[in-house]
Biopython code that builds the backbone (N, CA, C, O; Angstrom):
import numpy as np
from Bio.PDB.StructureBuilder import StructureBuilder

atoms = [
    (1, "UNK", "N", (0.810, -1.195, 0.000)),
    (1, "UNK", "CA", (0.000, 0.000, 0.000)),
    (1, "UNK", "C", (0.859, 1.267, 0.000)),
    (1, "UNK", "O", (0.542, 2.225, -0.705)),
    (2, "UNK", "N", (1.938, 1.283, 0.780)),
    (2, "UNK", "CA", (2.816, 2.447, 0.835)),
    (2, "UNK", "C", (4.168, 2.112, 0.220)),
    (2, "UNK", "O", (5.168, 2.015, 0.931)),
    (3, "UNK", "N", (4.202, 1.936, -1.080)),
    (3, "UNK", "CA", (5.436, 1.603, -1.777)),
    (3, "UNK", "C", (6.220, 2.855, -2.139)),
    (3, "UNK", "O", (5.692, 3.967, -2.139)),
    (4, "UNK", "N", (7.479, 2.646, -2.441)),
    (4, "UNK", "CA", (8.321, 3.757, -2.883)),
    (4, "UNK", "C", (8.134, 3.983, -4.373)),
    (4, "UNK", "O", (7.969, 3.040, -5.147)),
    (5, "UNK", "N", (8.162, 5.227, -4.751)),
    (5, "UNK", "CA", (8.118, 5.564, -6.169)),
    (5, "UNK", "C", (8.843, 6.877, -6.383)),
    (5, "UNK", "O", (8.961, 7.693, -5.469)),
    (6, "UNK", "N", (9.320, 7.068, -7.580)),
    (6, "UNK", "CA", (10.044, 8.279, -7.939)),
    (6, "UNK", "C", (9.115, 9.223, -8.689)),
    (6, "UNK", "O", (8.383, 8.809, -9.587)),
    (7, "UNK", "N", (9.154, 10.469, -8.315)),
    (7, "UNK", "CA", (8.415, 11.505, -9.029)),
    (7, "UNK", "C", (9.453, 12.406, -9.668)),
    (7, "UNK", "O", (10.270, 13.014, -8.976)),
    (8, "UNK", "N", (9.419, 12.490, -10.973)),
    (8, "UNK", "CA", (10.386, 13.350, -11.653)),
    (8, "UNK", "C", (9.660, 14.545, -12.252)),
    (8, "UNK", "O", (8.560, 14.434, -12.794)),
    (9, "UNK", "N", (10.310, 15.674, -12.133)),
    (9, "UNK", "CA", (9.750, 16.896, -12.694)),
    (9, "UNK", "C", (10.248, 17.083, -14.111)),
    (9, "UNK", "O", (11.399, 16.787, -14.432)),
    (10, "UNK", "N", (9.367, 17.575, -14.942)),
    (10, "UNK", "CA", (9.772, 17.924, -16.293)),
    (10, "UNK", "C", (10.474, 19.273, -16.218)),
    (10, "UNK", "O", (9.952, 20.216, -15.624)),
    (11, "UNK", "N", (11.646, 19.365, -16.814)),
    (11, "UNK", "CA", (12.369, 20.632, -16.768)),
    (11, "UNK", "C", (11.734, 21.625, -17.725)),
    (11, "UNK", "O", (11.278, 21.261, -18.809)),
    (12, "UNK", "N", (11.712, 22.860, -17.316)),
    (12, "UNK", "CA", (11.160, 23.927, -18.137)),
    (12, "UNK", "C", (12.306, 24.808, -18.615)),
    (12, "UNK", "O", (13.151, 25.222, -17.821)),
    (13, "UNK", "N", (12.332, 25.090, -19.893)),
    (13, "UNK", "CA", (13.385, 25.895, -20.501)),
    (13, "UNK", "C", (12.891, 27.325, -20.711)),
    (13, "UNK", "O", (11.799, 27.557, -21.230)),
    (14, "UNK", "N", (13.720, 28.266, -20.295)),
    (14, "UNK", "CA", (13.378, 29.678, -20.507)),
    (14, "UNK", "C", (13.283, 29.981, -21.997)),
    (14, "UNK", "O", (12.388, 30.700, -22.442)),
    (15, "UNK", "N", (14.220, 29.423, -22.759)),
    (15, "UNK", "CA", (14.209, 29.684, -24.207)),
    (15, "UNK", "C", (12.954, 29.119, -24.873)),
    (15, "UNK", "O", (12.351, 29.775, -25.722)),
    (16, "UNK", "N", (12.564, 27.917, -24.493)),
    (16, "UNK", "CA", (11.336, 27.331, -25.054)),
    (16, "UNK", "C", (10.119, 28.153, -24.651)),
    (16, "UNK", "O", (9.204, 28.349, -25.451)),
    (17, "UNK", "N", (10.108, 28.633, -23.415)),
    (17, "UNK", "CA", (8.978, 29.451, -22.947)),
    (17, "UNK", "C", (8.943, 30.769, -23.707)),
    (17, "UNK", "O", (7.860, 31.280, -23.991)),
    (18, "UNK", "N", (10.106, 31.333, -24.046)),
    (18, "UNK", "CA", (10.139, 32.568, -24.839)),
    (18, "UNK", "C", (9.479, 32.334, -26.195)),
    (18, "UNK", "O", (8.669, 33.146, -26.644)),
    (19, "UNK", "N", (9.822, 31.237, -26.841)),
    (19, "UNK", "CA", (9.211, 30.913, -28.136)),
    (19, "UNK", "C", (7.713, 30.700, -28.003)),
    (19, "UNK", "O", (6.931, 31.178, -28.824)),
    (20, "UNK", "N", (7.321, 29.979, -26.963)),
    (20, "UNK", "CA", (5.898, 29.720, -26.731)),
    (20, "UNK", "C", (5.123, 31.019, -26.515)),
    (20, "UNK", "O", (4.024, 31.185, -27.046)),
    (21, "UNK", "N", (5.688, 31.926, -25.747)),
    (21, "UNK", "CA", (5.021, 33.214, -25.502)),
    (21, "UNK", "C", (4.856, 33.970, -26.819)),
    (21, "UNK", "O", (3.774, 34.486, -27.102)),
    (22, "UNK", "N", (5.910, 34.042, -27.620)),
    (22, "UNK", "CA", (5.814, 34.772, -28.895)),
    (22, "UNK", "C", (4.785, 34.162, -29.829)),
    (22, "UNK", "O", (4.067, 34.887, -30.517)),
    (23, "UNK", "N", (4.705, 32.846, -29.862)),
    (23, "UNK", "CA", (3.700, 32.191, -30.708)),
    (23, "UNK", "C", (2.297, 32.540, -30.223)),
    (23, "UNK", "O", (1.407, 32.818, -31.027)),
    (24, "UNK", "N", (2.106, 32.523, -28.913)),
    (24, "UNK", "CA", (0.767, 32.768, -28.372)),
    (24, "UNK", "C", (0.322, 34.220, -28.501)),
    (24, "UNK", "O", (-0.879, 34.486, -28.544)),
    (25, "UNK", "N", (1.265, 35.170, -28.563)),
    (25, "UNK", "CA", (0.857, 36.573, -28.639)),
    (25, "UNK", "C", (1.009, 37.158, -30.037)),
    (25, "UNK", "O", (0.631, 38.310, -30.253)),
    (26, "UNK", "N", (1.548, 36.406, -30.992)),
    (26, "UNK", "CA", (1.865, 36.969, -32.305)),
    (26, "UNK", "C", (0.652, 37.439, -33.089)),
    (26, "UNK", "O", (0.747, 38.421, -33.825)),
    (27, "UNK", "N", (-0.478, 36.772, -32.955)),
    (27, "UNK", "CA", (-1.644, 37.122, -33.761)),
    (27, "UNK", "C", (-2.621, 38.056, -33.056)),
    (27, "UNK", "O", (-3.667, 38.392, -33.611)),
    (28, "UNK", "N", (-2.295, 38.469, -31.863)),
    (28, "UNK", "CA", (-3.239, 39.262, -31.090)),
    (28, "UNK", "C", (-2.607, 40.579, -30.680)),
    (28, "UNK", "O", (-1.384, 40.717, -30.656)),
    (29, "UNK", "N", (-3.458, 41.544, -30.358)),
    (29, "UNK", "CA", (-2.947, 42.835, -29.915)),
    (29, "UNK", "C", (-2.347, 42.709, -28.522)),
    (29, "UNK", "O", (-1.124, 42.696, -28.386)),
    (30, "UNK", "N", (-3.163, 42.617, -27.496)),
    (30, "UNK", "CA", (-2.673, 42.464, -26.131)),
    (30, "UNK", "C", (-3.252, 41.196, -25.531)),
    (30, "UNK", "O", (-4.431, 40.892, -25.711)),
    (31, "UNK", "N", (-2.417, 40.463, -24.822)),
    (31, "UNK", "CA", (-2.810, 39.205, -24.205)),
    (31, "UNK", "C", (-2.622, 39.347, -22.696)),
    (31, "UNK", "O", (-1.571, 39.811, -22.255)),
    (32, "UNK", "N", (-3.626, 38.955, -21.886)),
    (32, "UNK", "CA", (-3.446, 39.031, -20.432)),
    (32, "UNK", "C", (-2.332, 38.081, -19.971)),
    (32, "UNK", "O", (-2.231, 36.954, -20.456)),
    (33, "UNK", "N", (-1.516, 38.537, -19.051)),
    (33, "UNK", "CA", (-0.438, 37.721, -18.514)),
    (33, "UNK", "C", (-0.967, 36.408, -17.955)),
    (33, "UNK", "O", (-0.346, 35.364, -18.152)),
    (34, "UNK", "N", (-2.089, 36.439, -17.271)),
    (34, "UNK", "CA", (-2.618, 35.218, -16.652)),
    (34, "UNK", "C", (-2.933, 34.138, -17.676)),
    (34, "UNK", "O", (-2.953, 32.956, -17.332)),
    (35, "UNK", "N", (-3.182, 34.518, -18.932)),
    (35, "UNK", "CA", (-3.471, 33.513, -19.955)),
    (35, "UNK", "C", (-2.218, 32.748, -20.377)),
    (35, "UNK", "O", (-2.314, 31.705, -21.024)),
    (36, "UNK", "N", (-1.037, 33.268, -20.012)),
    (36, "UNK", "CA", (0.222, 32.600, -20.358)),
    (36, "UNK", "C", (0.669, 31.620, -19.284)),
    (36, "UNK", "O", (1.582, 30.826, -19.508)),
    (37, "UNK", "N", (0.031, 31.672, -18.118)),
    (37, "UNK", "CA", (0.401, 30.795, -17.007)),
    (37, "UNK", "C", (-0.438, 29.528, -17.055)),
    (37, "UNK", "O", (-1.660, 29.581, -17.193)),
    (38, "UNK", "N", (0.234, 28.390, -16.939)),
    (38, "UNK", "CA", (-0.446, 27.105, -16.997)),
    (38, "UNK", "C", (-0.436, 26.463, -15.612)),
    (38, "UNK", "O", (0.618, 26.318, -14.993)),
    (39, "UNK", "N", (-1.602, 26.085, -15.141)),
    (39, "UNK", "CA", (-1.729, 25.500, -13.808)),
    (39, "UNK", "C", (-0.849, 24.265, -13.633)),
    (39, "UNK", "O", (-0.249, 24.068, -12.576)),
    (40, "UNK", "N", (-0.774, 23.440, -14.668)),
    (40, "UNK", "CA", (-0.010, 22.190, -14.539)),
    (40, "UNK", "C", (1.499, 22.417, -14.411)),
    (40, "UNK", "O", (2.219, 21.511, -13.991)),
    (41, "UNK", "N", (1.988, 23.605, -14.765)),
    (41, "UNK", "CA", (3.416, 23.905, -14.602)),
    (41, "UNK", "C", (3.752, 24.354, -13.183)),
    (41, "UNK", "O", (4.917, 24.347, -12.785)),
    (42, "UNK", "N", (2.745, 24.737, -12.431)),
    (42, "UNK", "CA", (2.950, 25.104, -11.030)),
    (42, "UNK", "C", (3.777, 26.360, -10.846)),
    (42, "UNK", "O", (3.866, 27.211, -11.731)),
    (43, "UNK", "N", (4.390, 26.452, -9.646)),
    (43, "UNK", "CA", (5.191, 27.635, -9.309)),
    (43, "UNK", "C", (6.401, 27.782, -10.219)),
    (43, "UNK", "O", (6.769, 28.893, -10.602)),
    (44, "UNK", "N", (7.014, 26.659, -10.560)),
    (44, "UNK", "CA", (8.165, 26.708, -11.448)),
    (44, "UNK", "C", (7.780, 27.317, -12.797)),
    (44, "UNK", "O", (8.564, 28.060, -13.388)),
    (45, "UNK", "N", (6.589, 27.008, -13.279)),
    (45, "UNK", "CA", (6.106, 27.580, -14.530)),
    (45, "UNK", "C", (5.935, 29.080, -14.449)),
    (45, "UNK", "O", (6.214, 29.793, -15.412)),
    (46, "UNK", "N", (5.476, 29.567, -13.300)),
    (46, "UNK", "CA", (5.330, 31.017, -13.113)),
    (46, "UNK", "C", (6.695, 31.691, -13.177)),
    (46, "UNK", "O", (6.853, 32.728, -13.821)),
    (47, "UNK", "N", (7.680, 31.097, -12.506)),
    (47, "UNK", "CA", (9.028, 31.667, -12.485)),
    (47, "UNK", "C", (9.638, 31.657, -13.890)),
    (47, "UNK", "O", (10.199, 32.663, -14.326)),
    (48, "UNK", "N", (9.533, 30.540, -14.592)),
    (48, "UNK", "CA", (10.105, 30.433, -15.936)),
    (48, "UNK", "C", (9.397, 31.394, -16.895)),
    (48, "UNK", "O", (10.048, 32.020, -17.731)),
    (49, "UNK", "N", (8.080, 31.517, -16.783)),
    (49, "UNK", "CA", (7.334, 32.458, -17.622)),
    (49, "UNK", "C", (7.791, 33.889, -17.357)),
    (49, "UNK", "O", (7.981, 34.667, -18.291)),
    (50, "UNK", "N", (7.966, 34.233, -16.081)),
    (50, "UNK", "CA", (8.420, 35.581, -15.726)),
    (50, "UNK", "C", (9.821, 35.844, -16.291)),
    (50, "UNK", "O", (10.069, 36.905, -16.864)),
    (51, "UNK", "N", (10.738, 34.880, -16.131)),
    (51, "UNK", "CA", (12.090, 35.056, -16.670)),
    (51, "UNK", "C", (12.069, 35.182, -18.187)),
    (51, "UNK", "O", (12.794, 36.000, -18.754)),
    (52, "UNK", "N", (11.245, 34.380, -18.844)),
    (52, "UNK", "CA", (11.126, 34.458, -20.300)),
    (52, "UNK", "C", (10.609, 35.826, -20.727)),
    (52, "UNK", "O", (11.091, 36.403, -21.702)),
    (53, "UNK", "N", (9.627, 36.341, -19.995)),
    (53, "UNK", "CA", (9.097, 37.674, -20.311)),
    (53, "UNK", "C", (10.170, 38.744, -20.126)),
    (53, "UNK", "O", (10.260, 39.670, -20.931)),
    (54, "UNK", "N", (10.979, 38.627, -19.080)),
    (54, "UNK", "CA", (12.030, 39.618, -18.837)),
    (54, "UNK", "C", (13.090, 39.566, -19.948)),
    (54, "UNK", "O", (13.591, 40.606, -20.375)),
    (55, "UNK", "N", (13.430, 38.357, -20.413)),
    (55, "UNK", "CA", (14.380, 38.222, -21.520)),
    (55, "UNK", "C", (13.804, 38.824, -22.802)),
    (55, "UNK", "O", (14.514, 39.512, -23.535)),
    (56, "UNK", "N", (12.530, 38.573, -23.076)),
    (56, "UNK", "CA", (11.884, 39.137, -24.270)),
    (56, "UNK", "C", (11.806, 40.660, -24.172)),
    (56, "UNK", "O", (11.986, 41.356, -25.171)),
    (57, "UNK", "N", (11.543, 41.168, -22.995)),
    (57, "UNK", "CA", (11.480, 42.618, -22.786)),
    (57, "UNK", "C", (12.861, 43.229, -22.977)),
    (57, "UNK", "O", (12.996, 44.279, -23.605)),
    (58, "UNK", "N", (13.891, 42.574, -22.434)),
    (58, "UNK", "CA", (15.266, 43.047, -22.571)),
    (58, "UNK", "C", (15.673, 43.100, -24.042)),
    (58, "UNK", "O", (16.415, 43.994, -24.450)),
    (59, "UNK", "N", (15.196, 42.156, -24.829)),
    (59, "UNK", "CA", (15.483, 42.134, -26.257)),
    (59, "UNK", "C", (14.537, 42.983, -27.087)),
    (59, "UNK", "O", (14.579, 42.933, -28.317)),
    (60, "UNK", "N", (13.689, 43.759, -26.434)),
    (60, "UNK", "CA", (12.713, 44.635, -27.098)),
    (60, "UNK", "C", (11.782, 43.867, -28.026)),
    (60, "UNK", "O", (11.382, 44.376, -29.073)),
    (61, "UNK", "N", (11.438, 42.643, -27.641)),
    (61, "UNK", "CA", (10.562, 41.827, -28.477)),
    (61, "UNK", "C", (9.106, 41.876, -28.030)),
    (61, "UNK", "O", (8.212, 41.490, -28.784)),
    (62, "UNK", "N", (8.863, 42.347, -26.809)),
    (62, "UNK", "CA", (7.494, 42.465, -26.316)),
    (62, "UNK", "C", (7.314, 43.804, -25.620)),
    (62, "UNK", "O", (8.281, 44.469, -25.247)),
    (63, "UNK", "N", (6.061, 44.179, -25.458)),
    (63, "UNK", "CA", (5.678, 45.326, -24.639)),
    (63, "UNK", "C", (4.835, 44.790, -23.493)),
    (63, "UNK", "O", (4.021, 43.887, -23.683)),
    (64, "UNK", "N", (5.031, 45.344, -22.308)),
    (64, "UNK", "CA", (4.234, 44.966, -21.144)),
    (64, "UNK", "C", (3.512, 46.219, -20.673)),
    (64, "UNK", "O", (4.126, 47.267, -20.476)),
    (65, "UNK", "N", (2.190, 46.099, -20.493)),
    (65, "UNK", "CA", (1.372, 47.254, -20.137)),
    (65, "UNK", "C", (0.498, 46.930, -18.933)),
    (65, "UNK", "O", (-0.075, 45.845, -18.836)),
    (66, "UNK", "N", (0.409, 47.882, -18.025)),
    (66, "UNK", "CA", (-0.510, 47.796, -16.887)),
    (66, "UNK", "C", (-1.129, 49.183, -16.733)),
    (66, "UNK", "O", (-0.409, 50.158, -16.520)),
    (67, "UNK", "N", (-2.444, 49.283, -16.839)),
    (67, "UNK", "CA", (-3.133, 50.572, -16.865)),
    (67, "UNK", "C", (-3.008, 51.344, -15.554)),
    (67, "UNK", "O", (-2.893, 52.570, -15.564)),
    (68, "UNK", "N", (-3.031, 50.646, -14.447)),
    (68, "UNK", "CA", (-2.938, 51.285, -13.133)),
    (68, "UNK", "C", (-2.463, 50.239, -12.126)),
    (68, "UNK", "O", (-2.454, 49.046, -12.430)),
    (69, "UNK", "N", (-2.066, 50.682, -10.922)),
    (69, "UNK", "CA", (-1.624, 49.708, -9.921)),
    (69, "UNK", "C", (-2.703, 48.651, -9.656)),
    (69, "UNK", "O", (-3.887, 48.970, -9.553)),
    (70, "UNK", "N", (-2.279, 47.410, -9.548)),
    (70, "UNK", "CA", (-3.135, 46.254, -9.274)),
    (70, "UNK", "C", (-4.075, 45.895, -10.432)),
    (70, "UNK", "O", (-4.917, 45.010, -10.284)),
    (71, "UNK", "N", (-3.945, 46.559, -11.567)),
    (71, "UNK", "CA", (-4.743, 46.216, -12.747)),
    (71, "UNK", "C", (-4.081, 45.019, -13.439)),
    (71, "UNK", "O", (-2.907, 44.737, -13.198)),
    (72, "UNK", "N", (-4.828, 44.319, -14.294)),
    (72, "UNK", "CA", (-4.236, 43.189, -15.024)),
    (72, "UNK", "C", (-3.053, 43.642, -15.890)),
    (72, "UNK", "O", (-3.026, 44.765, -16.392)),
    (73, "UNK", "N", (-2.098, 42.761, -16.047)),
    (73, "UNK", "CA", (-0.921, 43.018, -16.880)),
    (73, "UNK", "C", (-1.169, 42.382, -18.242)),
    (73, "UNK", "O", (-1.615, 41.238, -18.329)),
    (74, "UNK", "N", (-0.875, 43.134, -19.309)),
    (74, "UNK", "CA", (-1.067, 42.650, -20.674)),
    (74, "UNK", "C", (0.257, 42.691, -21.426)),
    (74, "UNK", "O", (1.112, 43.536, -21.158)),
    (75, "UNK", "N", (0.412, 41.769, -22.368)),
    (75, "UNK", "CA", (1.645, 41.636, -23.136)),
    (75, "UNK", "C", (1.320, 41.687, -24.618)),
    (75, "UNK", "O", (0.299, 41.160, -25.063)),
    (76, "UNK", "N", (2.201, 42.329, -25.379)),
    (76, "UNK", "CA", (2.016, 42.445, -26.826)),
    (76, "UNK", "C", (3.362, 42.250, -27.505)),
    (76, "UNK", "O", (4.383, 42.729, -27.013)),
    (77, "UNK", "N", (3.368, 41.547, -28.635)),
    (77, "UNK", "CA", (4.592, 41.390, -29.423)),
    (77, "UNK", "C", (4.906, 42.703, -30.123)),
    (77, "UNK", "O", (4.006, 43.404, -30.586)),
    (78, "UNK", "N", (6.186, 43.026, -30.195)),
    (78, "UNK", "CA", (6.615, 44.195, -30.959)),
    (78, "UNK", "C", (6.951, 43.751, -32.363)),
    (78, "UNK", "O", (7.084, 42.552, -32.605)),
    (79, "UNK", "N", (7.090, 44.659, -33.283)),
    (79, "UNK", "CA", (7.333, 44.346, -34.688)),
    (79, "UNK", "C", (8.525, 43.440, -34.928)),
    (79, "UNK", "O", (8.434, 42.516, -35.736)),
    (80, "UNK", "N", (9.636, 43.676, -34.256)),
    (80, "UNK", "CA", (10.842, 42.858, -34.455)),
    (80, "UNK", "C", (10.591, 41.417, -34.029)),
    (80, "UNK", "O", (11.107, 40.491, -34.655)),
    (81, "UNK", "N", (9.815, 41.217, -32.987)),
    (81, "UNK", "CA", (9.525, 39.859, -32.510)),
    (81, "UNK", "C", (8.705, 39.105, -33.546)),
    (81, "UNK", "O", (8.954, 37.928, -33.807)),
    (82, "UNK", "N", (7.735, 39.779, -34.130)),
    (82, "UNK", "CA", (6.898, 39.132, -35.134)),
    (82, "UNK", "C", (7.721, 38.755, -36.359)),
    (82, "UNK", "O", (7.539, 37.675, -36.920)),
    (83, "UNK", "N", (8.628, 39.641, -36.778)),
    (83, "UNK", "CA", (9.478, 39.338, -37.923)),
    (83, "UNK", "C", (10.395, 38.152, -37.621)),
    (83, "UNK", "O", (10.565, 37.274, -38.467)),
    (84, "UNK", "N", (10.984, 38.117, -36.432)),
    (84, "UNK", "CA", (11.874, 37.019, -36.048)),
    (84, "UNK", "C", (11.106, 35.702, -35.998)),
    (84, "UNK", "O", (11.611, 34.661, -36.418)),
    (85, "UNK", "N", (9.888, 35.761, -35.483)),
    (85, "UNK", "CA", (9.080, 34.554, -35.365)),
    (85, "UNK", "C", (8.759, 33.991, -36.753)),
    (85, "UNK", "O", (8.858, 32.784, -36.974)),
    (86, "UNK", "N", (8.378, 34.858, -37.673)),
    (86, "UNK", "CA", (8.015, 34.403, -39.008)),
    (86, "UNK", "C", (9.236, 33.989, -39.828)),
    (86, "UNK", "O", (9.120, 33.169, -40.739)),
    (87, "UNK", "N", (10.401, 34.547, -39.513)),
    (87, "UNK", "CA", (11.626, 34.190, -40.232)),
    (87, "UNK", "C", (12.233, 32.908, -39.667)),
    (87, "UNK", "O", (13.158, 32.348, -40.256)),
    (88, "UNK", "N", (11.718, 32.441, -38.530)),
    (88, "UNK", "CA", (12.218, 31.203, -37.932)),
    (88, "UNK", "C", (13.534, 31.360, -37.215)),
    (88, "UNK", "O", (14.259, 30.379, -37.044)),
    (89, "UNK", "N", (13.872, 32.576, -36.785)),
    (89, "UNK", "CA", (15.127, 32.803, -36.079)),
    (89, "UNK", "C", (15.102, 32.125, -34.721)),
    (89, "UNK", "O", (14.067, 32.058, -34.057)),
    (90, "UNK", "N", (16.257, 31.627, -34.326)),
    (90, "UNK", "CA", (16.401, 31.007, -33.011)),
    (90, "UNK", "C", (16.842, 32.061, -32.009)),
    (90, "UNK", "O", (17.494, 33.041, -32.371)),
    (91, "UNK", "N", (16.483, 31.853, -30.748)),
    (91, "UNK", "CA", (16.939, 32.744, -29.693)),
    (91, "UNK", "C", (18.351, 32.366, -29.307)),
    (91, "UNK", "O", (18.729, 31.195, -29.330)),
    (92, "UNK", "N", (19.133, 33.388, -28.949)),
    (92, "UNK", "CA", (20.458, 33.084, -28.443)),
    (92, "UNK", "C", (20.318, 32.507, -27.036)),
    (92, "UNK", "O", (19.269, 32.637, -26.404)),
    (93, "UNK", "N", (21.362, 31.881, -26.563)),
    (93, "UNK", "CA", (21.317, 31.255, -25.245)),
    (93, "UNK", "C", (20.958, 32.283, -24.189)),
    (93, "UNK", "O", (21.504, 33.386, -24.175)),
    (94, "UNK", "N", (20.052, 31.923, -23.318)),
    (94, "UNK", "CA", (19.679, 32.785, -22.210)),
    (94, "UNK", "C", (20.605, 32.501, -21.049)),
    (94, "UNK", "O", (21.048, 31.368, -20.854)),
    (95, "UNK", "N", (20.898, 33.542, -20.274)),
    (95, "UNK", "CA", (21.739, 33.326, -19.105)),
    (95, "UNK", "C", (21.005, 32.535, -18.019)),
    (95, "UNK", "O", (21.616, 32.148, -17.023)),
    (96, "UNK", "N", (19.704, 32.290, -18.198)),
    (96, "UNK", "CA", (18.922, 31.586, -17.202)),
    (96, "UNK", "C", (18.720, 30.116, -17.536)),
    (96, "UNK", "O", (18.178, 29.384, -16.708)),
    (97, "UNK", "N", (19.130, 29.653, -18.710)),
    (97, "UNK", "CA", (18.976, 28.243, -19.080)),
    (97, "UNK", "C", (20.073, 27.419, -18.475)),
    (97, "UNK", "O", (20.115, 26.204, -18.673)),
]
sb = StructureBuilder()
sb.init_structure("model")
sb.init_model(0)
sb.init_chain("A")
sb.init_seg("    ")
for serial, (resi, resn, name, xyz) in enumerate(atoms, 1):
    if name == "N":
        sb.init_residue(resn, " ", resi, " ")
    sb.init_atom(name, np.array(xyz, "f"), 0.0, 1.0, " ", f" {name:<3s}", serial, name[0])
structure = sb.get_structure()
């Protein structure tokens, strides 16, 4: 009844999450941040999503907007991000991977 078993976590890549975010926001104007968070990824998913967003912001590939304090946060792809996505460019190594 109480046997031993191993639980392994699936590793989450910041670079893969960056690509996933760009794909999900490429066809839309602004996307709510909460729509990018997946319950099954748990806390680690929130952290990886946040790091991916910061890397995309640092590279000027996304815009992050919040209308007022405590209001929902929205994300939008910038023109360079859309061009890179359609050209199939790869992201350079992230310092967080």
